C-alpha positions as CSV (number, residue, x, y, z in Angstrom):
1,X,-1.2,-39.4,-66.9
2,X,-4.8,-40.2,-66.6
3,X,-6.4,-42.7,-68.8
4,X,-10.2,-43.3,-70.2
5,X,-12.2,-45.7,-72.3
6,X,-12.8,-45.2,-76.1
7,X,-15.5,-47.1,-77.7
8,X,-16.1,-47.3,-81.3
9,X,-19.2,-48.8,-82.7
10,X,-20.7,-49.8,-86.0
11,X,-23.8,-51.8,-86.9
12,X,-21.8,-54.9,-87.1
13,X,-19.0,-54.5,-84.5
14,X,-17.9,-52.8,-81.4
15,X,-14.1,-51.9,-80.6
16,X,-13.5,-51.0,-77.0
17,X,-10.1,-49.7,-75.9
18,X,-9.2,-49.3,-72.4
19,X,-6.2,-47.2,-70.9
20,X,-6.2,-44.6,-73.6
21,X,-4.2,-41.6,-72.5
22,X,-5.2,-39.4,-76.0
23,X,-7.4,-39.5,-78.9
24,X,-7.3,-37.4,-82.1
25,X,-10.0,-37.2,-84.5
26,X,-11.4,-35.1,-87.3
27,X,-14.5,-33.3,-86.4
28,X,-16.3,-31.1,-88.9
29,X,-14.7,-28.1,-87.3
30,X,-11.2,-29.6,-87.5
31,X,-9.0,-31.9,-85.7
32,X,-9.8,-32.4,-81.9
33,X,-7.6,-33.8,-79.2
34,X,-9.1,-35.5,-76.3
35,X,-7.5,-36.1,-72.8
36,X,-8.9,-37.8,-69.8
37,X,-11.1,-35.4,-67.9
38,X,-12.3,-33.7,-71.1
39,X,-15.3,-31.3,-71.0
40,X,-18.6,-33.0,-72.2
41,X,-18.5,-32.6,-75.8
42,X,-20.4,-33.8,-79.0
43,X,-19.7,-33.4,-82.5
44,X,-19.9,-34.8,-86.1
45,X,-16.9,-36.6,-87.3
46,X,-15.3,-36.9,-90.7
47,X,-14.0,-40.1,-92.3
48,X,-10.5,-40.9,-91.5
49,X,-8.1,-42.0,-88.9
50,X,-8.8,-42.0,-85.5
51,X,-5.4,-42.1,-83.7
52,X,-5.1,-43.3,-80.0
53,X,-2.2,-43.0,-77.6
54,X,-2.3,-45.8,-75.1
55,X,-0.9,-45.6,-71.5
56,X,2.6,-47.6,-72.4
57,X,3.0,-45.0,-75.2
58,X,1.9,-47.4,-78.2
59,X,-0.1,-45.9,-80.9
60,X,-3.1,-47.3,-82.5
61,X,-4.8,-46.1,-85.7
62,X,-8.4,-46.8,-86.5
63,X,-10.0,-45.8,-89.8
64,X,-13.6,-44.9,-89.6
65,X,-16.6,-43.5,-91.8
66,X,-18.5,-40.3,-91.2
67,X,-20.1,-40.4,-87.8
68,X,-20.6,-38.7,-84.4
69,X,-18.6,-38.6,-81.1
70,X,-19.6,-38.0,-77.7
71,X,-17.4,-37.4,-74.7
72,X,-18.8,-37.6,-71.2
73,X,-17.3,-38.9,-67.8
74,X,-14.0,-40.4,-69.2
75,X,-15.8,-42.4,-71.8
76,X,-15.2,-41.4,-75.4
77,X,-17.9,-43.0,-77.7
78,X,-17.8,-42.8,-81.6
79,X,-20.6,-44.0,-83.7
80,X,-20.0,-45.0,-87.3
81,X,-21.0,-47.0,-90.4
82,X,-17.6,-48.8,-90.8
83,X,-14.4,-49.6,-88.8
84,X,-11.2,-50.9,-90.1
85,X,-8.0,-51.5,-88.2
């Protein structure tokens, strides 16, 4: 399966995860799943868990506060106030 890069940024830290196969995040319209090659997309996201599936099948969960997400050119960027692993 194709992979992409996920970048989650807050005012105090940036977390970059390469080789991501799938990300699930809660937007204001409900949960959204993102795979490589996703169409360009932007939305507000709600506080909660961002679940990433990495290329080896490992799952990684990151807690975020409210923010925004942008998907473009196999780069998923989430801007938020807080990040907790």
